[in-house]
N, C-alpha and C positions, 0 to 999 in steps of 0.2 A: 154804383148803386147809391152811395152816399152823396154823390155830387161833388166830391172832393177831387182836387187836381192831383196829378202825380207828384208835383212839388210839395204839396201839403202833406200827402201820405208819407213821402220820403222824410220830410222834416219831423213828423211825429215818430216815425220808426227810429230815426237817429237820436231824437231826444230821449226816448224810452231806453234805448240801448246804452246811451251815454250815461244816464242816471244809474242804470244797473251796473255797468262796468266800474264806475267811480265808487259805488257802494260796496260791491262784493269782490273786487280785485285790487291788486296793488300795481296794476299797469300804470305807467306814467302817462301824463296828458298827451304827449306827442304820439305815443303808441296808440292810444285810444283814438286820437284824431285821424291817424292814418288808417286804422281799422274801419273807421266809419266813412272813409272816402275823402277826407279833407287833405289838401296838399301840405298844410302846416298847422301847427297848434294855434296860431293866431286866429285863423278863420274859424276853427272849431270853438275857441274860447268866446269869440264874439257871438256865434250862434247859440252856444250854451247859455250865455248871459241873457240873450233874447228869450230863450225858452223858459229859463228858471228864475231870472232876476239875480243870479249869483254867478260868480266865476267858478269854473270846475273845481278849483282847489278849495274854495269856500264851501261848495256843496259836499265835497269829500269830508272836510273837517266837521261839518255839521252832522253828517251821518255817523261819524265815529264817537260823537259825544252823547 
């Protein structure tokens, strides 16, 4: 209905889930990456930086301050 592709919707969902998991849990980055369907933390970290402009660890640290 929005005209968004499956890939775009998946990326949005992963971005929102990643931000929430980094903010409200103590899960390590590798576990979060695997839970979101990434084969390793490197691919997840690159995607997260593309979404947010920050590395996952930087995002987590900013949320705790």
